[in-house]
FIKOLZA-1660 file (N, C-alpha, C; in steps of 0.1 Angstrom, whole numbers, plus 5000, padded with zeros to 4 digits):
% residues 153
   i   px   py   pz ch aa at
   1 5230 4817 5130  A  X  N
   1 5221 4824 5122  A  X CA
   1 5213 4815 5113  A  X  C
   2 5201 4818 5112  A  X  N
   2 5192 4810 5104  A  X CA
   2 5194 4813 5089  A  X  C
   3 5194 4802 5081  A  X  N
   3 5196 4804 5067  A  X CA
   3 5182 4806 5061  A  X  C
   4 5182 4812 5048  A  X  N
   4 5169 4814 5042  A  X CA
   4 5161 4801 5039  A  X  C
   5 5168 4790 5038  A  X  N
   5 5161 4777 5035  A  X CA
   5 5154 4772 5048  A  X  C
   6 5159 4776 5059  A  X  N
   6 5153 4772 5072  A  X CA
   6 5141 4780 5076  A  X  C
   7 5139 4792 5069  A  X  N
   7 5128 4800 5072  A  X CA
   7 5115 4795 5065  A  X  C
   8 5104 4797 5072  A  X  N
   8 5092 4793 5065  A  X CA
   8 5088 4804 5055  A  X  C
   9 5079 4800 5046  A  X  N
   9 5075 4810 5036  A  X CA
   9 5068 4822 5042  A  X  C
  10 5061 4820 5053  A  X  N
  10 5054 4831 5059  A  X CA
  10 5064 4840 5065  A  X  C
  11 5074 4834 5072  A  X  N
  11 5085 4843 5078  A  X CA
  11 5093 4850 5068  A  X  C
  12 5096 4843 5057  A  X  N
  12 5104 4849 5046  A  X CA
  12 5097 4861 5039  A  X  C
  13 5084 4858 5036  A  X  N
  13 5076 4869 5030  A  X CA
  13 5074 4881 5040  A  X  C
  14 5071 4878 5052  A  X  N
  14 5070 4889 5062  A  X CA
  14 5083 4897 5064  A  X  C
  15 5094 4890 5065  A  X  N
  15 5107 4896 5067  A  X CA
  15 5110 4905 5055  A  X  C
  16 5108 4899 5043  A  X  N
  16 5112 4907 5031  A  X CA
  16 5103 4919 5029  A  X  C
  17 5090 4917 5032  A  X  N
  17 5081 4928 5031  A  X CA
  17 5084 4939 5041  A  X  C
  18 5088 4935 5053  A  X  N
  18 5092 4945 5063  A  X CA
  18 5104 4953 5059  A  X  C
  19 5114 4946 5054  A  X  N
  19 5126 4952 5049  A  X CA
  19 5124 4962 5038  A  X  C
  20 5115 4958 5028  A  X  N
  20 5112 4966 5017  A  X CA
  20 5105 4979 5022  A  X  C
  21 5095 4977 5031  A  X  N
  21 5088 4989 5036  A  X CA
  21 5097 4999 5043  A  X  C
  22 5106 4993 5051  A  X  N
  22 5116 5002 5058  A  X CA
  22 5124 5010 5048  A  X  C
  23 5129 5003 5038  A  X  N
  23 5138 5009 5028  A  X CA
  23 5130 5020 5021  A  X  C
  24 5118 5017 5017  A  X  N
  24 5110 5027 5010  A  X CA
  24 5106 5039 5019  A  X  C
  25 5103 5036 5031  A  X  N
  25 5100 5047 5041  A  X CA
  25 5112 5056 5043  A  X  C
  26 5123 5050 5044  A  X  N
  26 5135 5059 5046  A  X CA
  26 5138 5067 5034  A  X  C
  27 5137 5061 5022  A  X  N
  27 5139 5068 5009  A  X CA
  27 5129 5079 5007  A  X  C
  28 5116 5076 5011  A  X  N
  28 5106 5087 5010  A  X CA
  28 5109 5098 5019  A  X  C
  29 5113 5094 5031  A  X  N
  29 5115 5105 5042  A  X CA
  29 5126 5114 5038  A  X  C
  30 5136 5110 5030  A  X  N
  30 5146 5119 5025  A  X CA
  30 5141 5129 5016  A  X  C
  31 5131 5125 5008  A  X  N
  31 5125 5134 4998  A  X CA
  31 5114 5143 5004  A  X  C
  32 5106 5136 5012  A  X  N
  32 5094 5143 5018  A  X CA
  32 5091 5136 5032  A  X  C
  33 5095 5143 5043  A  X  N
  33 5093 5137 5056  A  X CA
  33 5078 5135 5060  A  X  C
  34 5069 5141 5052  A  X  N
  34 5055 5140 5056  A  X CA
  34 5047 5128 5050  A  X  C
  35 5054 5119 5044  A  X  N
  35 5047 5107 5037  A  X CA
  35 5055 5094 5040  A  X  C
  36 5047 5084 5041  A  X  N
  36 5053 5070 5042  A  X CA
  36 5047 5061 5031  A  X  C
  37 5051 5049 5031  A  X  N
  37 5046 5039 5021  A  X CA
  37 5031 5038 5021  A  X  C
  38 5025 5036 5033  A  X  N
  38 5011 5035 5035  A  X CA
  38 5003 5046 5029  A  X  C
  39 5008 5058 5031  A  X  N
  39 5002 5070 5026  A  X CA
  39 5004 5071 5011  A  X  C
  40 5015 5067 5006  A  X  N
  40 5018 5067 4991  A  X CA
  40 5008 5057 4984  A  X  C
  41 5005 5046 4990  A  X  N
  41 4996 5036 4985  A  X CA
  41 4982 5042 4984  A  X  C
  42 4978 5049 4995  A  X  N
  42 4965 5055 4996  A  X CA
  42 4964 5066 4985  A  X  C
  43 4974 5074 4983  A  X  N
  43 4974 5085 4973  A  X CA
  43 4972 5078 4959  A  X  C
  44 4979 5067 4957  A  X  N
  44 4978 5060 4944  A  X CA
  44 4963 5055 4941  A  X  C
  45 4957 5051 4952  A  X  N
  45 4943 5046 4951  A  X CA
  45 4934 5058 4947  A  X  C
  46 4937 5070 4954  A  X  N
  46 4929 5082 4951  A  X CA
  46 4931 5087 4937  A  X  C
  47 4943 5085 4932  A  X  N
  47 4946 5090 4919  A  X CA
  47 4937 5083 4909  A  X  C
  48 4935 5070 4911  A  X  N
  48 4926 5062 4902  A  X CA
  48 4911 5062 4906  A  X  C
  49 4908 5066 4919  A  X  N
  49 4895 5065 4924  A  X CA
  49 4891 5078 4932  A  X  C
  50 4894 5090 4926  A  X  N
  50 4892 5102 4933  A  X CA
  50 4878 5104 4937  A  X  C
  51 4875 5107 4950  A  X  N
  51 4862 5109 4955  A  X CA
  51 4856 5096 4961  A  X  C
  52 4864 5086 4962  A  X  N
  52 4860 5073 4969  A  X CA
  52 4856 5076 4983  A  X  C
  53 4846 5069 4988  A  X  N
  53 4843 5071 5002  A  X CA
  53 4852 5063 5011  A  X  C
  54 4852 5067 5024  A  X  N
  54 4861 5061 5034  A  X CA
  54 4859 5046 5035  A  X  C
  55 4846 5042 5035  A  X  N
  55 4843 5028 5037  A  X CA
  55 4849 5019 5025  A  X  C
  56 4848 5024 5013  A  X  N
  56 4854 5016 5002  A  X CA
  56 4869 5017 5002  A  X  C
  57 4874 5028 5007  A  X  N
  57 4889 5029 5009  A  X CA
  57 4894 5019 5019  A  X  C
  58 4886 5018 5030  A  X  N
  58 4889 5008 5040  A  X CA
  58 4889 4994 5035  A  X  C
  59 4880 4991 5026  A  X  N
  59 4880 4977 5020  A  X CA
  59 4892 4975 5010  A  X  C
  60 4895 4986 5002  A  X  N
  60 4906 4984 4993  A  X CA
  60 4919 4983 5000  A  X  C
  61 4921 4989 5011  A  X  N
  61 4934 4988 5018  A  X CA
  61 4933 4977 5029  A  X  C
  62 4922 4971 5030  A  X  N
  62 4920 4960 5040  A  X CA
  62 4924 4964 5054  A  X  C
  63 4919 4976 5058  A  X  N
  63 4921 4982 5071  A  X CA
  63 4908 4986 5077  A  X  C
  64 4907 4986 5090  A  X  N
  64 4895 4989 5097  A  X CA
  64 4892 5004 5096  A  X  C
  65 4880 5007 5098  A  X  N
  65 4875 5021 5096  A  X CA
  65 4883 5031 5105  A  X  C
  66 4886 5027 5117  A  X  N
  66 4893 5036 5127  A  X CA
  66 4907 5039 5121  A  X  C
  67 4914 5029 5116  A  X  N
  67 4927 5031 5111  A  X CA
  67 4927 5040 5099  A  X  C
  68 4917 5038 5090  A  X  N
  68 4915 5047 5078  A  X CA
  68 4912 5061 5083  A  X  C
  69 4903 5063 5092  A  X  N
  69 4900 5076 5097  A  X CA
  69 4912 5084 5102  A  X  C
  70 4921 5077 5110  A  X  N
  70 4933 5083 5115  A  X CA
  70 4943 5087 5104  A  X  C
  71 4944 5077 5094  A  X  N
  71 4953 5079 5083  A  X CA
  71 4948 5091 5074  A  X  C
  72 4935 5092 5072  A  X  N
  72 4930 5103 5064  A  X CA
  72 4931 5116 5071  A  X  C
  73 4929 5116 5084  A  X  N
  73 4931 5129 5092  A  X CA
  73 4945 5134 5091  A  X  C
  74 4954 5125 5093  A  X  N
  74 4968 5129 5092  A  X CA
  74 4972 5134 5078  A  X  C
  75 4967 5127 5068  A  X  N
  75 4971 5132 5054  A  X CA
  75 4963 5144 5051  A  X  C
  76 4952 5146 5056  A  X  N
  76 4944 5159 5054  A  X CA
  76 4952 5171 5060  A  X  C
  77 4957 5169 5072  A  X  N
  77 4965 5179 5079  A  X CA
  77 4977 5183 5071  A  X  C
  78 4983 5173 5064  A  X  N
  78 4995 5175 5056  A  X CA
  78 4991 5180 5041  A  X  C
  79 4978 5183 5039  A  X  N
  79 4973 5188 5026  A  X CA
  79 4975 5178 5015  A  X  C
  80 4976 5165 5018  A  X  N
  80 4977 5155 5007  A  X CA
  80 4964 5151 5001  A  X  C
  81 4953 5152 5009  A  X  N
  81 4940 5149 5005  A  X CA
  81 4930 5158 5011  A  X  C
  82 4918 5157 5006  A  X  N
  82 4907 5165 5011  A  X CA
  82 4895 5156 5014  A  X  C
  83 4889 5157 5026  A  X  N
  83 4877 5149 5030  A  X CA
  83 4865 5158 5029  A  X  C
  84 4855 5153 5022  A  X  N
  84 4843 5161 5020  A  X CA
  84 4831 5152 5023  A  X  C
  85 4821 5158 5031  A  X  N
  85 4809 5151 5034  A  X CA
  85 4802 5148 5021  A  X  C
  86 4797 5135 5020  A  X  N
  86 4789 5131 5009  A  X CA
  86 4776 5138 5008  A  X  C
  87 4772 5142 4996  A  X  N
  87 4759 5148 4994  A  X CA
  87 4748 5138 4996  A  X  C
  88 4750 5126 4992  A  X  N
  88 4740 5115 4992  A  X CA
  88 4738 5110 5007  A  X  C
  89 4749 5109 5014  A  X  N
  89 4749 5103 5027  A  X CA
  89 4758 5112 5036  A  X  C
  90 4752 5120 5045  A  X  N
  90 4759 5130 5053  A  X CA
  90 4768 5123 5063  A  X  C
  91 4766 5110 5066  A  X  N
  91 4774 5102 5075  A  X CA
  91 4787 5098 5069  A  X  C
  92 4787 5099 5055  A  X  N
  92 4799 5093 5048  A  X CA
  92 4808 5105 5043  A  X  C
  93 4820 5102 5041  A  X  N
  93 4830 5112 5036  A  X CA
  93 4836 5106 5023  A  X  C
  94 4837 5115 5013  A  X  N
  94 4844 5112 5001  A  X CA
  94 4858 5118 5002  A  X  C
  95 4868 5111 4997  A  X  N
  95 4882 5115 4998  A  X CA
  95 4887 5119 4984  A  X  C
  96 4893 5130 4983  A  X  N
  96 4899 5135 4971  A  X CA
  96 4914 5138 4973  A  X  C
  97 4922 5135 4963  A  X  N
  97 4936 5139 4963  A  X CA
  97 4937 5153 4959  A  X  C
  98 4946 5160 4966  A  X  N
  98 4949 5174 4964  A  X CA
  98 4960 5176 4953  A  X  C
  99 4961 5188 4948  A  X  N
  99 4972 5190 4938  A  X CA
  99 4986 5187 4945  A  X  C
 100 4987 5190 4958  A  X  N
 100 5000 5187 4965  A  X CA
 100 5001 5172 4965  A  X  C
 101 4991 5165 4968  A  X  N
 101 4991 5150 4968  A  X CA
 101 4996 5144 4955  A  X  C
 102 4991 5150 4944  A  X  N
 102 4995 5146 4930  A  X CA
 102 5010 5149 4928  A  X  C
 103 5015 5161 4933  A  X  N
 103 5029 5164 4932  A  X CA
 103 5038 5154 4940  A  X  C
 104 5033 5150 4951  A  X  N
 104 5041 5141 4959  A  X CA
 104 5042 5127 4952  A  X  C
 105 5031 5123 4946  A  X  N
 105 5032 5110 4938  A  X CA
 105 5042 5112 4927  A  X  C
 106 5042 5123 4920  A  X  N
 106 5052 5125 4909  A  X CA
 106 5066 5125 4915  A  X  C
 107 5067 5131 4926  A  X  N
 107 5081 5133 4932  A  X CA
 107 5086 5119 4937  A  X  C
 108 5077 5111 4943  A  X  N
 108 5082 5098 4949  A  X CA
 108 5081 5086 4939  A  X  C
 109 5073 5087 4928  A  X  N
 109 5072 5077 4919  A  X CA
 109 5086 5071 4914  A  X  C
 110 5095 5080 4910  A  X  N
 110 5108 5075 4905  A  X CA
 110 5116 5067 4916  A  X  C
 111 5113 5071 4929  A  X  N
 111 5120 5063 4940  A  X CA
 111 5115 5049 4939  A  X  C
 112 5102 5047 4938  A  X  N
 112 5097 5033 4937  A  X CA
 112 5103 5026 4926  A  X  C
 113 5104 5032 4914  A  X  N
 113 5110 5025 4902  A  X CA
 113 5124 5022 4905  A  X  C
 114 5132 5031 4910  A  X  N
 114 5146 5029 4913  A  X CA
 114 5148 5018 4922  A  X  C
 115 5141 5017 4933  A  X  N
 115 5142 5007 4943  A  X CA
 115 5138 4993 4938  A  X  C
 116 5127 4993 4930  A  X  N
 116 5122 4981 4924  A  X CA
 116 5132 4975 4915  A  X  C
 117 5138 4984 4906  A  X  N
 117 5149 4980 4897  A  X CA
 117 5161 4974 4905  A  X  C
 118 5164 4980 4916  A  X  N
 118 5175 4975 4924  A  X CA
 118 5172 4961 4930  A  X  C
 119 5159 4959 4934  A  X  N
 119 5155 4946 4939  A  X CA
 119 5157 4935 4929  A  X  C
 120 5155 4938 4917  A  X  N
 120 5154 4927 4907  A  X CA
 120 5166 4927 4897  A  X  C
 121 5176 4935 4900  A  X  N
 121 5187 4937 4891  A  X CA
 121 5195 4924 4888  A  X  C
 122 5195 4915 4897  A  X  N
 122 5202 4902 4895  A  X CA
 122 5193 4891 4891  A  X  C
 123 5180 4894 4887  A  X  N
 123 5171 4884 4882  A  X CA
 123 5169 4885 4867  A  X  C
 124 5167 4874 4861  A  X  N
 124 5164 4874 4847  A  X CA
 124 5149 4877 4845  A  X  C
 125 5145 4880 4832  A  X  N
 125 5131 4882 4830  A  X CA
 125 5123 4870 4833  A  X  C
 126 5129 4858 4830  A  X  N
 126 5122 4846 4833  A  X CA
 126 5120 4844 4848  A  X  C
 127 5130 4847 4856  A  X  N
 127 5129 4846 4870  A  X CA
 127 5118 4856 4876  A  X  C
 128 5118 4868 4870  A  X  N
 128 5108 4878 4874  A  X CA
 128 5094 4873 4871  A  X  C
 129 5092 4867 4860  A  X  N
 129 5079 4862 4856  A  X CA
 129 5075 4851 4865  A  X  C
 130 5084 4842 4868  A  X  N
 130 5081 4830 4877  A  X CA
 130 5078 4836 4891  A  X  C
 131 5086 4846 4896  A  X  N
 131 5083 4852 4909  A  X CA
 131 5069 4857 4910  A  X  C
 132 5065 4865 4900  A  X  N
 132 5052 4871 4900  A  X CA
 132 5041 4860 4899  A  X  C
 133 5044 4849 4891  A  X  N
 133 5034 4838 4891  A  X CA
 133 5033 4831 4904  A  X  C
 134 5044 4829 4911  A  X  N
 134 5043 4822 4924  A  X CA
 134 5036 4831 4934  A  X  C
 135 5040 4844 4934  A  X  N
 135 5033 4853 4944  A  X CA
 135 5018 4854 4941  A  X  C
 136 5015 4854 4929  A  X  N
 136 5000 4855 4925  A  X CA
 136 4993 4843 4930  A  X  C
 137 4999 4831 4928  A  X  N
 137 4993 4819 4933  A  X CA
 137 4991 4819 4948  A  X  C
 138 5002 4823 4955  A  X  N
 138 5001 4824 4970  A  X CA
 138 4991 4834 4974  A  X  C
 139 4990 4845 4968  A  X  N
 139 4980 4855 4971  A  X CA
 139 4966 4850 4969  A  X  C
 140 4964 4844 4958  A  X  N
 140 4950 4838 4955  A  X CA
 140 4946 4828 4965  A  X  C
 141 4956 4819 4969  A  X  N
 141 4953 4809 4979  A  X CA
 141 4950 4815 4992  A  X  C
 142 4957 4826 4996  A  X  N
 142 4955 4833 5009  A  X CA
 142 4940 4838 5009  A  X  C
 143 4936 4844 4998  A  X  N
 143 4923 4850 4996  A  X CA
 143 4912 4839 4999  A  X  C
 144 4915 4827 4992  A  X  N
 144 4905 4816 4994  A  X CA
 144 4905 4810 5008  A  X  C
 145 4917 4809 5014  A  X  N
 145 4918 4804 5028  A  X CA
 145 4911 4814 5038  A  X  C
 146 4913 4827 5035  A  X  N
 146 4907 4837 5044  A  X CA
 146 4892 4836 5043  A  X  C
 147 4886 4833 5032  A  X  N
 147 4872 4831 5031  A  X CA
 147 4867 4820 5040  A  X  C
 148 4875 4809 5040  A  X  N
 148 4871 4797 5048  A  X CA
 148 4872 4801 5063  A  X  C
 149 4883 4807 5066  A  X  N
 149 4885 4811 5080  A  X CA
 149 4875 4821 5085  A  X  C
 150 4871 4831 5076  A  X  N
 150 4861 4841 5080  A  X CA
 150 4848 4834 5081  A  X  C
 151 4845 4824 5073  A  X  N
 151 4832 4818 5074  A  X CA
 151 4830 4809 5086  A  X  C
 152 4841 4805 5092  A  X  N
 152 4840 4796 5104  A  X CA
 152 4839 4804 5117  A  X  C
 153 4839 4817 5116  A  X  N
 153 4839 4825 5129  A  X CA
 153 4825 4825 5134  A  X  C
% end
């Protein structure tokens, strides 16, 4: 078996992220089988940006337009959000969170807090601050590297 020291940062981050997502999805499914982590994130974006258009939503989630269209369609069928043609641009859709979508956020929010607290229960405040600092640096570096990679295409 490979130890954590032998894993690369990329593998460790990917593996940890995957495990967290699975745990959150399972926990969400117990409360509400109609929603997963990706949909929860989208609802949180809508809560802060109600009426955002699909193109901007696509940018915020860093997903292609087709993926966003499928995700929005599924969530609309589950009454989590509402898609409305833009008055300014009929080719564009604005996305609104429904009352049910807001209820789901309220219902699942405590699950996020509970799991997050469980993740860090053995870490000191200092370790949590260091962790966020390191992740922030890595994230910023990834953004800069992506700009270079995208510019060379």
